[in-house]
N, C-alpha and C positions, 0 to 999 in steps of 0.2 A: 672136465669133459672126459678125461681118460678113465676116471673112476666110474663115471656113468657107463661108458662103453664096456669096461671090464665086467660090469654087472649084467651085461646083455649077452644072449647067445647069438652069434653071428651066422648069417647065411654065407654060402660060398661067395667069394668076392666076385666071381665071374657073373653072378646073377645080375649085377648092375649093368654089365655090358649087354647081357641077354635082353634085359628090359629096354635099354636104350636102343638096341638094334631093331626092335620091333616097332619103334615109334617114328612118326613122320614129323621132322622138325623143319621142313622146308619153309613153313610160315611161322612167324613169331606169334605166340598166343599168350594171353594173360587172363587168368581167373582171379578176380578180386572180390573179396567178401568184406563188407563192413559189419563189424560187431559193435552195436551202438547201445550204450546205457541210456535208457529213456526215463530214468527217475526224475524227480522234481527239479533237480538242479541243472539239467542238461539242455534246457530249451534253446539256447543260442547255438549250440553245436548241431542240434537237429535242423534248425533253420539254415545254418551255413551249408550243411550237406544237401538239403533240399534245393536251395537256390542255385547251387553250383554244380550239381551232379552232371548235367549235360555238357558243361564246359570242361569238367574234369575228364569225361570220356573223350571229348574232342581232342584235348591236349595229349592224352596218352596215345590215341590212334594216330594222330598226325605226327607227333614228335618221334614216336617209335617206328613210324612207317609200317604200321600193320597193314596186311594185305586187304583187309575188309573189316567193316564194323563187327562182323561175327567173330573176329579173332579176339575181341575183348568181351568178357562176360562179367556182369556185376551181380553179386548176391548180397543179401541183407539178413542179419540176425538182430532183432531188437530184444532187449531183456530188461527186467526190473528186479523184483525181489523174490528170493526163494521162499516158497510157501507150501511145497508139496508135503503132504501128510502132516502138516503142522497148522495151528491156527493162523490164518493169513493176516499179515500186516498190510497187504495190498490186495485188493479183490479183482484186479484186472487180468493180468497174465504174468507168467514167469518168462517165457520166451515166445517170440513170433518169428517164424522162418519164411523168408521169401527166396525162392530158388533162383539159380543163375539165369540171367537173360542178357541178350545183346541189345536190348532196346532201352536207351537211357530214359525215354519218356515213361516207360513202365516203372523203372526204378524210382523216378521222381514221384509218380503217383503212389507207389508204396510208401515212400518217405512222408508224403502228405498225410497218410493215415496215422502217423505217429505223433504223439505229443508228450511233453514232459510232465510226469505226474507220479505220485507214489514214492515209495521208499520208506524206510522206517528206522533201521538201526545203524545205518552207515554202510557196512559191507552189503554187496548186492550179488545177483545171480550170475556172476562172471563165469563160474564153472559150468553151469547149465548152458550158457551161450556158447562156450568153447566146444562142448559136446555136440550141440546142434550144428556148429560149423563143420565139424568132421563128417557129418552125415550128408552134406551137400554133394552133388554129382560133379566133383572135380575132374577135369580132363587130364588123363595121364601125360599127354604131350604138351600141356600148357605150363607156363610159369605160374606158380600158385602163391598168393599172399592174402593174409587177412589183416585188417586194420581195426584194432580194438580201441574205441574212443570212450574214455571213462574218467571219473574223478573219485572212484572208490574201489577198494580191494574186494576180492571174493570172500565168501564166508569161510571161516575156519582157520585163518592164518594167525590168529592170536590178538586181534584187535579188541579193545575194550568195548563192552556192550553189544557184542555180536550176538544176535538172536539165534544163530546156528553155529555155535563155537566148535562143533565137531566137523563142520564142513557142509558141503552141499547135501541136502536131504536125500537126493537120488543115489548117493554113494560114489559119485564120480570124484576124482581127485585132479586138481588143475595141473599139478606137476606131471602126472602121468599122461594127461591129455596133451600137454605141451610136447612131450616126447613122441606121442603118436602123430602129432602134427609134423614134427621134425622128420619122422620116418616116412611120412607121406609127401615130404618136400614142400610143406606149407610153412611159409615164414609168417610169424605173428608179430606185426609192428604194434606197439602200444603208444597211443597218444594220451599223455598224462595231463589232464585238465587242471591247471593250477589256479589259485593256491590250495584249493580244497584237497587235492590229491595227496599233498605232503602233510596234511593234518593227521595222518594215520602213522602209527609207529613203524609198521613193516611193509606198507604198500609199495613204497618206492623200490626197496631192495627186492621184493618179491617179483614185481613186474620186470625189473632189469634182468632177473634170472630167467624168467620164461621167454623173454625176447631173445636172450642169448642162446637158450636151448634150441630155439627154432631158427637161429642164424639171422635174426632181425635186430632191431634197436628199439629203445624206448625214447620217445620224443616229447619233452615237456612243452606245453603251450599254455599261455596265460590269456589268450584271446581267441575266440572262435573265428575271427577274421582270417587267421593264418591256416585254418584247417585245410581248405582246398589245395593250397600250395604244398603242404606237407604230404598230402595224399599223392599228388602228382609226382613230386620229387621222390617219394618212396618207391613208386611204381617204376620210374626211370631206373633207379639204382637196382631194384630187384631184378629187372629184366637183364641187366648187365651181369649180375651175379649168376643168374641161371645159365646164361650163355657160357660162362667160364666153367661152371660146375659140369656142364655137359661135355666140355672139351677136356678138362683135366681131372674130373671128379674120380674116375676109376683109379688112376694111379695114386691119388692122394688118399682115397679111402682105404686102399690096400695097405698102405703104410700105417695108417692110424690103427686099423684093426689088428695088425700084427703086434702092436703095443710096445715096440722097442724104442720108440721115440715119443716125445711129448707133442701134444697138438701145437703148442707154440713153436717148437723147433721145426716141425713140418711146415707150418704156416710161414715161418720166416724164410725158409728155403724157397717155398712157392712164390712168396712175394719178390724175392730177389730175382728169380728166373723170369717172372712176368715183367718186372721192370727192365731186365736186359733186353727183352723183345719189344720194349716201348709200349706195353699194354696200358691203355687209359680207360677209365670208367667214369660213369656219371656218379656224382657224390652229393647227397643231400646234406645241407648244413643248417643246424638249428642251435642257437647259443645255449650252452649248458648253464642253468641257473642254480645248480646244486652244489653245496659244500661237501667235499670229500671227507671221509672219516674212516679210521680203521674198523669201527663197529659196522659201518655200512658195507665195507668190502667183505668183512667176515660173514655177514648175513647173506650176501649174494652167493658166496661159496657154499654156505649151508643149504640154501634153496637149490642150488645147482646139483648138489650131490646127494640130497636126501631122497629116499625111496618115495615118500609122499609127504604131505604137509604135516601130518601128525608126528612123523619121525623127525621133522625139522624143528618143530617149535621148541623143544627143550634146549636146543643148542643156540637159539637166537640171542642176540644182545640188543638191549634197548638202546637205540641210537640217541634219543633225546628224552629228557624228562618233560613233564607237563609244563613246567615253567619255561623251559627252553622252547617248547612247541609254541607257546604263546608269543614269544619274541621272534620266532621264525628261524631257528638255528639250522634248519635243513638247507636254507638258501644262502647264496653268496652275499657278501656285503653290498655289492653293486645292486643286486636285485632288491635287497631290503631297503637300501637308501632310496631307490626309485619309488618304492611303494609308499614310504613315509612322505616323500616329496609330493606324490600324487594326493595323499590324504591331506597334507597341509594346504595344497592348492585348492582342494575342494572345500576346505573349511570356510572360505570366504563366502560361500553361498549356502552353508549348512551350519547348524549350531553344534554339530557333533563331528569328531574325527574318528575314523575307523582304523585303528592300527592292528593289522594282522589278526583278525578274529579267528577263533577256532571254527573249523568248517562244519557247523551243525548241519545235518542233512535233513532239514525240515520238509515235511510233505508239502507239495503244491497241488492244489485241487484243480487248477485251471489248465487249459490246453497249452498255455505258454509257461513252461517252468522257468521261473526267474533264476538267473544265475547269481550266486552270492559273491562271486569273486570280485575283489577290488583289483581288477586286472591291471596290468601294466604291460608287461611283455614277457618275452620268453627266451627260449633256449638257443642252443647252437650245436652243430656237428661239423659240417663242412659245406661249400657252395658250388651250381653249373650255370645255367644262364639265368637271366633275370626274369622275374615273373610279371606277367601282365595282370591287370585288374580283373577279378572274377565277377564281382557283383557290386551293386550300388552301395552296399554297406562296407566295402573295402576302401581304405584311403586311396585317393587318386594321385597324391603326390608323395614322393618317397625321399627320405634323407639318405645320405651316404652312410654306410655302416663301417665305422673305423674299428678294426680289430688287428691285433698283432698276429703276425703269421711268419713262420720260418720256412714255409713251403715255397717252392718256386711259383711264379705267376701261372695261373691256370689258363688252359687253352679255351678260347671261346667255343661254345656249344652251338655250332652253326645250324644244326638240324632242328633246333627247337624254335617254335614261334614265340616263345616267351620273350617279352621285350623289356619289362620294368622290374627292377629289384623291389621286393616288398619289404618295407621296414615299418615298425610300429613303435611309438615312443613309450618308454616305461613311465616317464614323468607324466605324460598324458593329461594335462588339464583339459577339462571338458569331456572326459570319458565318463559319461554318466548313464549309458545305456545298459541293458541287462546283459549284453554281450561284452561289455567292457568293465565298468565299475562294479555293477552287479551287487551292491549291498542290499540286504533284505528290506531295509526301511524304504529305499527308493522304489524297489519293485512292488512292495505292498501299496505304496501311494499311487504308483502308476496303475495298478490293478483297480484301485478304487476309482480312479479318474476315467479309465478306459474300459472297464469291465473285465471280468475274469476270462471269458471265453473268446480271446482274440484269435484270429487266424494267423497262419504263417505269413500272409501278406502284411497284416498289421505289424507283426513282429519285426518285419524287415524294413521299416521306415528308415530311409537313409539318414534322416536327422538324428535318429536315436543311436546310430552306429558310427557316424563319421566323427573322428577326432576334429577338434576345432582349434583355431589360433595357433599358438606356439607348438602344439603337439606335432605339427607337421614338420617342424624345423629340425635340423640335425642336432643331436645332443649325445652326451656320453652314455645316455641310458637307452639309446635306440637299439632295436633288435631286428635282425634280418633273417629271413628264411630264403635260402638260395640253393641252387644246384649248379655244379660245375663239372666240366670235363677235365680230369686231372690224371696224372699217373696213379695207378691203383694203390690204395693205402694198405698198410699192414692189417688194419681192422677188417678190411674187405677180404684179404687173403685168408684171414682166420675164419671168417664166416663161410667162405668157400670150403675150407677144410672140414669144419664141423658139420656143415650141411651134407657134404658128400659122404662123410662117415655115418651119419645117422640114417641115411637112405639104404644102407646095406645091413642094418642090424634089426633084430626083432626080439620081442620078449619071449 
């Protein structure tokens, strides 16, 4: 972070105060943009967003006590495959932009126009979508966040077989766009759709870096059923971060820009002072399924400090070999064991077992892009209140999530209407829908039986999404997505520090 800021020319620090002084913060506001990969593997995530968008909006408005529905605006960027000035691999579109609106029904109608199709070489038009998001009419006085939902990296970061190895054909660079987002106060949360997401050599580390640049987080998911909960929890946390940035951001940014202290030292002091005044924040928790490694940490630092992706690539370290990729060494032993257990359980009704296949991004010609993931479950970060059921394809019974914790018991989040903790079993026998098991053979057979051009309503059949039998029961492999009201964490204090600093620098 300090290297990045040292490379920038700073404005006078008082400019932050001037800008804030002219804004009306009497009402809390949130501008939320979805950046959605609509290539052939993303059908279940499109469906989850479409089915639950109205409930997502209601949760945010009611739980955050927004003064009116107009205080929340939703925008949407859909993207597929970069084809500008090149022979197209997909003939439909690169990006589609739907501007901000406070009408959830309008957002739902926009989502209904999308279907999963296309793609070609793995990497997709992430960079083009990030650029489109920056062109939306963000309100200066609102908290600003974007949620990127994807299972593939942008073009140009060094992945094998990338049809645009030099990057986005338009010339935009995703690292530079992330820094522009940070300067504009837009936090870019990344929902990493697993296991395909980690089938790439550099995708994981790259997205961790751009989320960090924008003072957000990367959230791995292995089932689309958890998407609504992650979106709502991220929004809760983001609005708390924005409140504190507006309160202490000027003093923090001034110290960062002077450059005599490290970001971590400043964040540590800020964290201690906020704890002394008993500051508590909402915190989203999603279980981490990734194995840490020195190579991965090195790559994140390279992406964070490089001028652009071309400058970064020569310094990257390959985290895993092809053989390691096949056996899934990006993932923790717990996650791998749960996937093998799920594959073994499904073998009783199938002649084949699918152990951790490479995530081939095969084109899907139909309106319902079949997900190939042999899902199981997912991630973790931290917990607030318990989540209620969003839609009929969300499990209606939940197991307790047993996890070790050294933190003190969290305070109940009384202002939230969320009632039930959402958990989902990694072992998951009976998870055979395209939002859960998602193997190609199953989806192809389903298309032959039901027809290719299914509607979103067909895709949402509860029978195809509901876990059955023992998958509802508590197990060592269950995963929870929760939000909690707890004493502010050091990670949040660091996000406040970096976000405040970025907002007063310019290129």
